[in-house]
Structures are given as structure tokens and as C-alpha cells.
N, C-alpha and C positions, 0 to 999 in steps of 0.2 A: 502494499500500501503505498500510495503518497503520504509527504510531508506538505502539509500550510504554512509552509513558510513566511509566510505573510502574517497567519494568523500568529505566531511563532513570537516574530519579530514586532508584530504589537502588542502582544502582551509586553512585553521586555521592557519595547519603550516608553510604554503605559507605566509599568513600576519606574523604570528611571525618571517617568516625569513628574510626577506624585513623590518621592525620596526628595529629586532636585526642589518641589514645589514647596517641602517642609521642611528644610534644608532651610532653603530660599527668607524664609518668618522669621529665623531667630530661634527656630523651638530650641530649649531647651527642661528637663525632666521636671522641672519646676509651672512647666504648662501642660501638663497631661490635666490635672482637673478643671482647666479652662471649659467651658461650655458654649454650645452655640442651641439655637430653638431649631430642632428640624419637623415639620411634618405637628406640631405639638410636643413633642420632646425634646430635653435637654439631653443633647452626648455630648458628653466631651471629648478633648484632643486621646484621651489613652482608648476608650473607645473606637474612633477611628482609623487609630494606631494597629490596636487587638486587631480592630476590620482586613488591614489592612494585609496583615501578614497572615488570618484563618481562612480570609475569603480564597487567595489563593491554596491556600491546602486543603479546600472543601472542590472545586473548580477541580482538581486532580483528582480527587476519588469520586467525583462524577464523571469524568474523562475514561478512568479504567472500567468503573463500573457499564459506561455504554461499552467502551472497548470491549469487556468482555462480555457483552450483552449480544454485540456484533459479530461475534465468534473470533474475536484479533486479540486473544490475551498477548499482553508483553510474556515471552517465559524471558530472555534476558532483555537489561538495558541494552539498548545499542550506543557505537561506540559512538554516533555522535549528537547522542543525550549525552554523555560523560563529558564531552569536550563541550556542552553547552551548559551543567551545574558547574566542572570543574574550574571555567573561564565566570561564572555567577559569582563562585566560592571567591577566588582574586578578588575579580571588583567590588567581592560585598568589603574586602577589607580594606580598601582606599575609602570606603563613606568615611569622613571623619578627620582625615590624616592629615588634615592642617598642611599650611607651610608651602613656601611658592611653587613647590615643585612636592608630587606625589613621590611613596615608598618606590624603590626600584621600576620608576618611572623609563630609563631605557632598557630597563628588563621588561617591562612591559609594554615600551612598541617593539623591542625586536620579535614580541611574540605576535602579536599583531603583523607584523610586514610578513614575519614566517607566512602566520597562516594563508595572508593571502598570496604573496609568492613560493612558496617552496609546497607546505600541505598541497594545500585544493589544487595545484599546477600538478607537484607531482603523484598524487591518486591521480588525478585525470589522467595522464601521461599513460602510466603505467598501466591503467585499466582497458582505456582504449588499443596500445599495444597488445594488451593478452586478448581482445576480442580480435583485434586483426590478425589477431599468430605471429608478432612481430617481433614476441620477448619473450 
């Protein structure tokens, strides 16, 4: 089955956007109890934050259930999923790292370059050659 990479990109982008906007407010832990009225109910910043990390977990389980119902269970974690998870974990370490330059900025940019200019082209070439019978 194919992957809807645009949906994956949109999900990750939305998560990055909300985190960026939260940071732009100057949020600190003391802001957790600030509230806003949402449809007649007081909702705290903490409520929003908890929902922002539990909602993706809930959606994940919904995806798992739907895949199961469709007879498309994941029997192993695809290599591409491992890339996304490992990169997200590395990116998460940059959040709040401060300073004029992010920690390991050089290594991070080398990784980005490697993904774009080495890994993807190398994998594409190797598979194409194999399928043409030239490797």
C-alpha cells in the first residue's frame, strides 16, 4: 500500500506550527493555569497542552484500528517509519535549546544534506539498477 506523504507532511507541519506558536507566546510553566472560555467552558493552557500530545496518540490508535479492520496490520515497523521517529526525536531535543546556534547544528545540517543528496539518491539508484539487472 502507498503512503499519503502529503498527509504525513501536513501532520508534522501542524505539530511544528503549534509548537512554534506556543513558544512565540513566551509560554512558561507558570502559564499552565491561564484559562480561556471555549464554548462556555473554561479551558486552561495545561488542558490544551495535554490534549496536544494525547490527541496524536488517540489518532495513532484510530489509525491502528482502521488498518486492522482493513486487514492491513503492521507486522513490523517499516524502515521509513523508523527514519521519521528517529528524526522527530532528534528534532525534539532542539526545542528550547536556546543560544544563537542550535546544538549540533553542523551535524544536523550534514544529516539533512545526507538525507537529500546521499541516502535518497543512493537508494533510488541501487533499486533502479537492480530492477534493470545492471547491478
